[in-house]
N, C-alpha and C positions, 0 to 999 in steps of 0.2 A: 378841303383836300390839301390845299397848298401847305397849310400848317402841319397836317399829318405826314406829308412828304419831307418837310423840313425836319420834323422830329425823327423820322426814320433815317435820314441822312446823317443827323447828329448822332444817333445811336449806332449807326455803322462806323462813323468816325472814332466813337469812343471805343468800340470793340476793336478797331485796327490799333489804336494807341495801346491798349491794354495787351494786345497780341504782341505789339513791338517791344513793350516792356518785359513780358515773359520771355521772348526770344532773346533779347538782349542780356537778360538775368542769367538765362541758361548758358550763353556764350561766355559770359564773365566767369561764371562758376566753373565751366569747362576748361577756360584758359587757365584759371587758379589751379584747378585739379592737375592739369598737364604740367604746370610749372612746379607744383609741389612734388609731383611724380619724378620729374627729371631731376629736381633739387635733392630729393632723398636718394636716388640712385647714385647721383654724383657724389654726395657726401658719403655714402657707404663704400663706394669705389675708392674714394680717397682714404677711407679709414683703413680698408683692406691693405691698399698699397702701402700706408704708413706702417701698419702692424707686420708685413711680410718684408719690408725693406729696412726698417729700423735696425740699426747695428750692422748693416751689410758692409759699409766701409770699414768699420772697426774690425770686423771678422776677417775681411781681406788683408788689412794691414797686419793683423795678428799672424795670419798665415806667413806673409812675407817676412815678418820679423823672426818667426821660428826658423825659418830657411836661413835667415842671416846669422842666427845664433850657431847653427850646425856648421855653416861655412866657416865663421870666424874661429871656432874651436878646431876644425880642421886645419886651417893656416896655422894655428897656434903650435900644432904638432911638428909641423915643419920649419918652426922658427920664424914665422912671419906673423905673429900675433900683433894686433893693435888694440891695447888695452883701452885706449880712449874711445875707439869705435864701439867696442863691447860696451862700455859704460853708457854711451849714447843711445845704443839700441835697446839697452835694458830700461833706460829711462823713459824712451818713447813707448816701450811695451807697457810699462806700468801706467803710463798716462792713457793709453789707448784702452788697456783693461778697465781702467776706472771709469771710462766714459761707457764702455759696454755693460758694467755693473749697474750704472746709473740708469741706463736705458731698460735693462731687464733685471731689476733688483730681486725678483722672486723667482727667477729661473734656476732650476737644479743644475742645468747644463752649464750655465755661466759660472755658478759657484764651483762645480768641478774643474771647469778651465781655469779659473782663478786661483785654486789650490795648486793644480798641477804646475802653473806657470811660476808661482812662487817656489815651489819645490825645485823646479828647473833652474831658477835664478840662483838658488844656494850654490849650485855646482860652480859658479863663476865667482863666489864670494872669496875664496881663498886661493884663486888662481895666481895672484902675484906672488904668493910665498910657496905654493907647492907645485906651481907649473902646470903643464897640460900632459895628459897621458891617455893611453888608448882605452883603458878601462872606463874612464870617465866619459870618453867620447860615445862608447857603446851605451852607457847609462843615459847620457844627454839624448842620444838618438831614440832610445825606448821611450823617453818621457815625452819627446817631441811627438812621436808616434801616437802616444796615448792622447796628448792634447788635440791632435788632428782628428782623432776618432771621435772625441768629445764635440769637436766643432761640427763634424758630420752629423751627429745625432741632434746637435742644436739646430743646424739648418733644417734637417728633416722635420723636427717638431714644429718649427715656424711655418714650413710649407703646409704640413698637415692641418694646422689650425687655420691658415688662410684658406684652404681648399674647402673645409667645412663651412666657413662663413660665406665663401664664394658661392656655394651651392645654395645657401639660404637666400642670398641676393638674387641669384638666377630664378628661383622659385617666386619670389617677390615680384621680380620683373615680368615673369610669365603671367602672373595674376593681374598684375596692373595693366599689361598689354591687352588681356581679354576684356578688362573693364573699359580700357579706352576704346577698344573696338566697338563694344556694344554702344558706349556713349556716342562714339562717331556715327554709327548707324542711325540712332535715335535722333541725333541732331540733323543728320542728313534728311531724313523722312520730315521732320518737323520743318526744315527749311523749304522742302519742296512743297509742302502743304501751304506754308506761309507766302511762298512766292506766287503760286496760283491764286491764292486768296486775294492778295494785295494787288496783283497785276490786273485782276478783273475789276477792281473797285478804284483804286487810286495808285496809278503807276508812279506818280511823282513821289509820293510818301515811300514807296518802295525804294527809290534811288536814294533818298536821304537816309533810310535806315541802313542800306547796304554800305553806304559811305561812312556812316557812324561805325559800322561794325569793322569795316576795314581799317579805320583810324585805331580803333581799340587793339586790333591785332598788330598794327604797325607800331604802336607804342610799346607792346611787349617785346616784339622783335628788336626795336631801337634801343629798349633797355638792356636786353641780353647782349647785343653787340657792344654797347658801350661798356658793359661789365667786362666782356672779354677783351675788349681793347685796353681798359685800364690794367687788367691783370697781366698784360703782355708788354706794357710800355717799357718795363725795366730792360728788357732784351735790346731795345733800341738805344738806350742810354748807355750801354756797355760798349767801350771802345775795343779796338782789335787787341791791344796789349792786355787789358783787363779780361777779355774774353780767353785769350791764351792762358792767363794765370788761373782763371775760373775753371778751365779745362783741366789743368794739372791739379787743382784742389778736388774737382769731382772724382779724378782717378787716384785720390788718397795721398797725394804727395804732401809733405810737410813744407813750410816756408823756406827752410833751409835747402831742401831738396829742389824746390822750385827755383830759388836764386842760383843754384848750380847749373840748372838745365837751361835756363834762359840768360845766364851770364850777367845778372845784376846783383846789387847787394841785398842781403837779406832784409834790411831795414826798408829798402825801397818796395820789396815784396809785401812787407807788412802794411806799407803805406797804400799800396794798390788794393790789398785785401779789405783795408778799412773803407776804401772808396766804393768797392763792391758791396760791402755790407750796406753802406748808406744808401746806394742807388737801389738796391733790392728791397731794403727796409727790414732785413733780417740780419741780426747779429750772432748767428750760431753757424759754426763751420759745417756741421753735419747736414743742417736743414738746408743751407745754401747749396751744398754739394748735391743734395737730393733734387732740389728745385731745378738745379742746372741739368741734371740728368733727364728730368721730366721735360725740359725744353730742348733736348737733343744736344746739349753742350757736354763734352767729356766723352762722347761715344767715339773716340779715336781708335786707331789701329793698336795703340798701346794698351788699350783695355782688352 
């Protein structure tokens, strides 16, 4: 009889250990599923943000530059022309447009904008010989209005594309949330059964299993917190002067404009920008500006 009891006890222990393995496996799989779900949604959201914000800075700069052209030509009519300023704005516009074309090489709207800008710049080609006149100002204004209409169409097309993809992500999110809810209920019922069963037979084993599960969950939480901390450390490394310059960069100012605003040499600004790139680990002005806006840097009244 004693042997039979021992065998029964050993059988119960084996059953408990198997149940522990099953429950732990389900929790690990559930944790992995939740992680993948969050990771997929995060990646999709970042991709949507990237698609709907790429070129935003360049478009805003282009709109400002168009206004500069009209203002400079108007000043030319009253004898206050600044040819050097016109040439500077033209050069900045071409550079800005080249960046926009690089971001959207297949966009019909960007092609139209590019052709219209080139046509507009021809008005300024012979300005030193022929001077300024009212008819050309009217022509310039019409071309600028056309470019601005193309810019509006370009923005609308991007928003529409982003809206469709956002709807797809929302549907994915709803489906995944329903699956997570079912999985949560299933695990909850399984845990209740597991708790009652193990508590009746071996309460000590239950405490060990519970601790093991808590450790697994804590490892995932610590890993996520560590990742978030590593991604945000660059903000702590940026000093006040660099943050001031990064704010102006995010607002679309050039190094030359930043140097005038904060009254330091342009070369000094370049040195600061280089330090900012090194601390963030990205050497692209547009990407750094977008990253700054995400972090809340650059959202000043001037914007």
